[in-house]
N, C-alpha and C positions, 0 to 999 in steps of 0.2 A: 505494500500499500505507499511505500513510500516512493516519489515520483523526483528523482534529482536532489535537490535543497529543500523542496517543498514537501512537508509532513503535514498531512490531513487531520490536525488535532480532534474536528469534531466527528469526522469518519471514524477515527480509533476508539474515540470515548462512545460513540455508539454502538459500535460492536461490540465492546468491551462490555458494557452494559447488558447487549443482548445475550451476550454468551452465560453471563454472570447469574442472571436471573432465573433460570430452569436448577442452577445450583442451588442457590436460596432455597427456593421453592422445595426440592427434595430434600435439603437438610431440615428443614422445617416438619415435614411428615415424617423422616426418619429420625429425628430428636423423640417427637410423640410416643412414637412405637417403642423405641429403646429403653426411654424412661418408664412406659406400662410394663415391658416385660423385666426390667430390673425389680421394678418394685413387687412384682408380680412373684417374681422367685425368691425374694427376700423374707416373705411372710412364712413364719412357721403355722403346721397345721392345716 
């Protein structure tokens, strides 16, 4: 995405944002299930 000496800052920022959104969403779902699984396994009886 770098053309000569011109770095398209806006396009790079937009691309990094689009790439990071699915990662954040998957982390949110995974964190919830991980916490539920750890607490369910810690209860005796």
